[in-house]
C-alpha positions as CSV (number, residue, x, y, z in Angstrom):
1,M,-86.8,-3.7,10.4
2,D,-90.2,-5.1,11.2
3,K,-93.1,-3.3,9.4
4,T,-95.3,-3.5,12.5
5,F,-92.7,-1.9,14.6
6,I,-92.2,0.8,11.9
7,L,-96.0,1.5,11.9
8,R,-96.2,1.7,15.7
9,Q,-93.3,4.1,15.8
10,Y,-94.7,6.2,13.0
11,L,-98.0,6.5,14.9
12,K,-96.2,7.3,18.1
13,D,-94.0,10.0,16.5
14,H,-97.1,11.6,14.8
15,R,-99.4,11.3,17.7
16,K,-99.9,15.1,17.9
17,I,-101.2,15.2,14.3
18,L,-103.5,12.2,15.0
19,W,-104.9,13.9,18.0
20,V,-105.6,17.1,16.1
21,S,-107.1,15.1,13.2
22,G,-109.3,13.3,15.7
23,I,-110.5,16.5,17.3
24,F,-111.2,17.9,13.8
25,V,-113.3,14.8,12.9
26,F,-115.2,15.1,16.2
27,C,-116.0,18.8,15.5
28,Y,-117.0,17.8,12.0
29,F,-119.6,15.2,13.2
30,F,-120.7,17.5,16.0
31,L,-121.6,20.4,13.7
32,Y,-123.5,18.1,11.3
33,F,-125.4,16.7,14.3
34,L,-126.3,20.2,15.5
35,Y,-127.8,21.0,12.1
36,D,-129.6,17.6,12.0
37,V,-128.0,16.5,8.8
38,R,-128.4,12.9,7.6
39,L,-125.3,10.7,8.3
40,E,-125.0,9.3,4.8
41,P,-123.5,12.4,3.2
42,V,-121.3,13.0,6.3
43,F,-119.7,9.5,6.1
44,Y,-119.4,9.8,2.3
45,T,-117.6,13.1,2.7
46,L,-115.3,11.7,5.4
47,F,-114.6,8.6,3.1
48,L,-113.6,10.9,0.2
49,M,-111.3,12.9,2.5
50,I,-109.6,9.7,3.8
51,L,-109.3,8.3,0.3
52,A,-107.6,11.5,-0.9
53,V,-105.2,11.6,2.1
54,L,-104.3,7.9,2.4
55,P,-101.8,7.7,-0.5
56,F,-99.8,10.6,1.0
57,I,-99.8,8.8,4.4
58,V,-98.7,5.5,2.9
59,Q,-95.9,7.2,1.1
60,D,-94.8,9.1,4.2
61,I,-94.7,5.8,6.2
62,R,-92.5,4.2,3.6
63,R,-90.2,7.2,3.6
64,Y,-90.1,7.0,7.4
65,G,-89.2,3.3,7.3
66,R,-86.5,3.8,4.7
67,T,-84.9,6.6,6.7
68,A,-85.0,4.6,9.9
69,A,-83.4,1.6,8.1
70,K,-80.7,3.8,6.5
71,I,-79.8,5.3,9.9
72,S,-79.8,1.9,11.6
73,E,-77.5,0.5,8.9
74,N,-75.1,3.4,9.4
75,I,-75.1,2.9,13.2
76,H,-74.2,-0.8,12.9
77,S,-71.6,-0.2,10.1
78,S,-68.0,-0.3,11.1
79,F,-67.0,1.9,8.1
80,V,-67.6,5.4,9.3
81,D,-65.9,6.8,6.2
82,Q,-68.9,5.5,4.2
83,F,-71.5,7.0,6.5
84,Q,-74.3,8.6,4.4
85,L,-77.3,10.3,5.8
86,P,-80.7,10.0,4.1
87,E,-82.1,13.0,2.3
88,A,-83.3,15.6,4.8
89,D,-87.0,16.3,4.9
90,G,-87.5,19.8,6.3
91,L,-85.5,22.5,8.0
92,I,-85.1,20.6,11.4
93,E,-83.6,17.5,9.7
94,Q,-81.3,19.7,7.7
95,C,-80.0,21.3,10.8
96,Y,-79.5,18.0,12.5
97,Q,-77.7,16.6,9.5
98,R,-75.3,19.6,9.3
99,E,-74.5,19.1,13.0
100,I,-73.9,15.4,12.5
101,Q,-71.7,16.1,9.5
102,S,-69.6,18.6,11.4
103,I,-69.2,16.0,14.3
104,I,-68.1,13.3,11.8
105,Q,-65.6,15.7,10.1
106,A,-64.1,16.6,13.5
107,W,-63.9,13.0,14.5
108,K,-62.1,12.1,11.2
109,A,-59.6,15.0,11.8
110,D,-58.9,13.8,15.3
111,R,-58.5,10.2,14.1
112,T,-56.1,11.3,11.4
113,A,-54.1,13.4,13.9
114,W,-54.0,10.4,16.3
115,R,-52.9,8.0,13.7
116,K,-50.1,10.4,12.6
117,A,-49.0,10.9,16.1
118,A,-49.0,7.1,16.8
119,A,-47.0,6.5,13.6
120,E,-44.5,9.1,14.6
121,R,-44.3,7.7,18.1
122,D,-43.6,4.2,16.7
123,D,-40.9,5.6,14.4
124,Y,-39.3,7.4,17.3
125,Y,-39.2,4.4,19.6
126,T,-37.9,2.2,16.9
127,L,-35.0,4.6,16.4
128,W,-34.7,5.0,20.2
129,T,-34.5,1.2,20.7
130,H,-31.7,0.9,18.2
131,Q,-29.9,3.9,19.7
132,I,-30.0,2.7,23.3
133,K,-28.5,-0.6,22.2
134,T,-25.2,1.0,21.5
135,P,-24.2,1.8,25.1
136,L,-25.7,-1.4,26.4
137,Y,-23.6,-3.5,23.9
138,A,-20.6,-1.4,24.9
139,M,-21.1,-2.2,28.5
140,D,-21.6,-5.9,27.7
141,L,-18.4,-5.9,25.8
142,M,-16.5,-4.3,28.7
143,L,-17.8,-7.0,31.0
144,Q,-16.6,-9.7,28.6
145,T,-13.2,-8.1,28.3
146,R,-13.1,-7.3,32.0
147,D,-12.6,-3.7,31.3
148,M,-13.8,-2.0,34.5
149,T,-12.4,1.5,33.8
150,P,-14.7,3.8,35.8
151,Q,-14.6,6.6,33.3
152,K,-15.7,4.4,30.4
153,W,-18.6,2.9,32.5
154,R,-19.7,6.4,33.6
155,A,-19.7,7.5,29.9
156,E,-21.9,4.7,28.8
157,L,-24.2,5.0,31.8
158,T,-24.6,8.7,31.0
159,Q,-25.7,7.8,27.5
160,V,-28.3,5.3,28.8
161,S,-29.6,7.9,31.3
162,Q,-29.8,10.5,28.6
163,Y,-31.8,8.3,26.2
164,A,-34.2,7.4,29.1
165,E,-34.7,11.0,29.8
166,M,-35.3,11.8,26.1
167,A,-38.0,9.1,26.0
168,L,-39.8,10.5,29.0
169,K,-39.6,14.1,27.7
170,Y,-40.8,13.0,24.3
171,L,-43.9,11.5,25.7
172,Q,-44.6,14.6,27.9
173,L,-44.1,17.0,25.0
174,E,-46.2,14.9,22.5
175,N,-49.0,14.5,24.9
176,Q,-48.9,18.1,26.0
177,N,-48.5,17.1,29.7
178,A,-45.5,19.3,30.3
179,D,-45.8,21.2,33.6
180,I,-44.2,24.6,33.7
181,Y,-43.1,26.4,36.9
182,L,-41.3,29.7,36.2
183,T,-38.7,30.8,38.7
184,Q,-35.6,33.0,38.8
185,V,-32.8,30.5,38.0
186,P,-29.1,31.3,38.4
187,V,-27.4,30.7,35.1
188,L,-23.9,29.5,36.2
189,P,-25.1,26.7,38.6
190,L,-27.6,25.6,36.0
191,V,-24.9,25.3,33.4
192,Q,-22.4,23.6,35.8
193,E,-25.0,21.0,36.7
194,A,-25.7,20.2,33.0
195,V,-21.9,20.0,32.3
196,R,-21.3,17.7,35.3
197,K,-23.5,15.0,33.8
198,Y,-21.2,14.7,30.8
199,S,-17.9,15.1,32.7
200,S,-16.9,11.5,32.1
201,I,-17.3,12.0,28.3
202,F,-15.3,15.3,28.5
203,I,-12.5,13.4,30.3
204,A,-12.6,10.4,28.0
205,K,-12.3,12.6,24.9
206,K,-9.9,15.1,26.6
207,L,-12.1,18.0,25.7
208,Q,-11.9,21.3,27.5
209,I,-15.0,23.1,28.8
210,E,-15.1,26.9,28.9
211,L,-17.8,28.8,30.8
212,K,-18.0,32.6,30.0
213,D,-20.1,35.4,31.3
214,L,-22.7,33.2,32.9
215,N,-23.6,35.6,35.7
216,G,-27.1,36.6,36.7
217,C,-30.5,34.8,36.5
218,I,-33.1,34.0,34.0
219,L,-36.8,33.5,34.4
220,T,-37.6,30.0,33.2
221,D,-38.6,26.5,34.2
222,Q,-35.4,24.9,35.6
223,K,-36.2,21.3,34.7
224,W,-37.1,21.9,31.1
225,F,-34.4,24.5,30.5
226,S,-31.8,22.0,31.9
227,F,-33.1,19.3,29.6
228,M,-32.7,21.6,26.6
229,L,-29.3,22.7,27.6
230,E,-28.2,19.0,28.3
231,Q,-29.3,18.0,24.8
232,L,-27.2,20.8,23.2
233,I,-24.1,19.9,25.3
234,S,-24.6,16.2,24.4
235,N,-24.6,17.1,20.7
236,A,-21.6,19.3,21.1
237,V,-19.6,16.5,22.9
238,K,-20.8,13.8,20.5
239,Y,-19.5,15.6,17.3
240,T,-16.3,17.0,18.8
241,E,-13.2,14.8,18.9
242,Q,-10.7,17.5,19.9
243,G,-10.7,21.1,21.1
244,N,-13.3,22.5,23.4
245,V,-16.9,23.2,24.2
246,T,-17.8,26.8,25.2
247,I,-21.0,27.9,27.0
248,S,-21.4,31.6,27.1
249,R,-23.9,34.4,27.5
250,P,-23.1,36.9,24.7
251,S,-26.0,39.1,25.8
252,P,-28.6,39.1,28.6
253,A,-31.1,37.7,26.1
254,E,-28.9,34.8,24.8
255,I,-27.1,31.7,25.9
256,S,-24.8,29.9,23.4
257,V,-23.3,26.5,23.2
258,S,-20.3,26.3,20.9
259,D,-17.9,23.5,19.9
260,T,-14.9,22.9,17.7
261,G,-16.4,19.8,16.2
262,I,-17.1,18.6,12.6
263,G,-19.8,21.2,12.0
264,I,-23.0,20.9,10.0
265,P,-23.1,21.0,6.2
266,D,-25.1,24.0,4.7
267,S,-27.5,21.6,3.1
268,D,-28.5,20.2,6.5
269,L,-29.0,23.5,8.4
270,P,-32.6,24.2,7.1
271,L,-33.8,20.8,8.3
272,I,-31.8,20.2,11.4
273,F,-34.7,20.8,13.8
274,E,-37.1,18.4,12.0
275,K,-38.1,15.1,13.7
276,G,-36.0,12.2,12.5
277,Y,-33.6,14.2,10.4
278,S,-30.1,13.1,11.5
279,G,-28.3,14.7,8.5
280,F,-25.0,13.8,7.0
281,N,-23.2,13.7,10.3
282,G,-25.7,11.5,12.0
283,R,-25.6,9.0,9.1
284,M,-21.8,9.0,9.2
285,E,-21.6,8.5,13.0
286,R,-24.7,6.2,13.2
287,K,-25.4,7.6,16.6
288,S,-28.2,10.0,16.0
289,S,-32.0,9.3,16.0
290,G,-32.6,12.8,14.7
291,C,-34.8,13.7,17.7
292,G,-32.5,15.5,20.0
293,L,-32.7,19.0,18.3
294,Y,-36.3,18.4,17.5
295,L,-37.1,18.0,21.2
296,C,-34.9,21.0,21.9
297,R,-37.0,23.1,19.6
298,K,-40.3,21.8,21.2
299,T,-38.9,22.6,24.6
300,A,-37.8,26.1,23.5
301,R,-41.3,26.9,22.2
302,L,-42.7,25.6,25.5
303,L,-40.5,28.0,27.4
304,G,-41.1,30.9,24.9
305,C,-37.5,30.8,23.7
306,S,-36.1,30.4,20.2
307,L,-33.1,28.4,18.8
308,S,-30.7,29.3,16.1
309,I,-27.7,27.5,14.6
310,A,-24.6,28.8,13.0
311,S,-22.2,26.2,11.6
312,K,-19.8,25.3,8.8
313,G,-18.4,22.0,7.8
314,N,-15.3,21.1,9.9
315,H,-15.4,24.5,11.6
316,G,-17.6,23.8,14.6
317,T,-21.2,24.7,15.6
318,T,-22.8,27.3,17.7
319,V,-26.4,26.9,19.0
320,T,-27.9,30.0,20.5
321,I,-30.9,30.1,22.9
322,T,-32.7,33.4,22.7
323,L,-34.7,34.1,25.8
324,P,-38.2,35.6,25.7
325,Q,-38.6,39.3,26.3
326,A,-39.7,38.9,29.9
327,D,-36.3,37.3,30.7
328,F,-34.2,40.3,29.6
329,S,-34.6,42.3,32.8
330,A,-33.5,39.2,34.8
331,G,-30.1,39.2,33.2
332,G,-28.5,41.0,36.1
């Protein structure tokens, strides 16, 4: 930075002190004038005072210039991680520096969280892209072989629709843009609508569907609860090759989705709700992105519910949605 500019800024920033010093010198000369003292000792005394103070002023100007240069260097630097403030001179500067450091730390934390979320989002959509290719390739193969069986087409279209819905809900949940509208929702029509979406898959696999004790209403957001229920039904159908899927309400506070499928190994149960964890079954089937149950848990927390899983290898799986306390009285 230009030395002349530094000097001008220094004088501007210290103008109050200069004004006070000027008034002091004026009073000094005025008093000597009143007492009719010769000017030689007056100027000599003033010269000695300036000579004593001048080194401190020069040192302060240099410190002022170094501080300004350091801050300017930090401002123009692209490496915020290496941002270093000059040594504070006084209580006010210390307070400012503490505030700046807290802002920098908050910014670093936000940046780290954003990078983590971006990396997770990239991982999810990489998996999602590979996952949605499966029904698309299947439909392309059916076109090539002229297999126009409506049930098969509906089954593949259902998968595509589900993956598109998962991608949309993933964005809404990750960006915390989920809108909640609580109403009294009848349980049986809600479940029937969710099952109807997978009717083609039930028919193709010749699976039975049982609906038990689904009377009454629950206080929830119909759109988000349907999404969670559809994901659980989709998992049940995906890993069940024969037998049935049962949706029941064992108590006013619970709704369960059970299947007679391949089950979940004990080693996978503690991690089954983690993002990207597809487990042994997912690796064997090569159909799972490991995000279905993760989104279910996020949705359940959004609605104030909780999820629990009971399963055994080759003995089926039961996923239970436990409703929040406020829903119990709505069980009817």
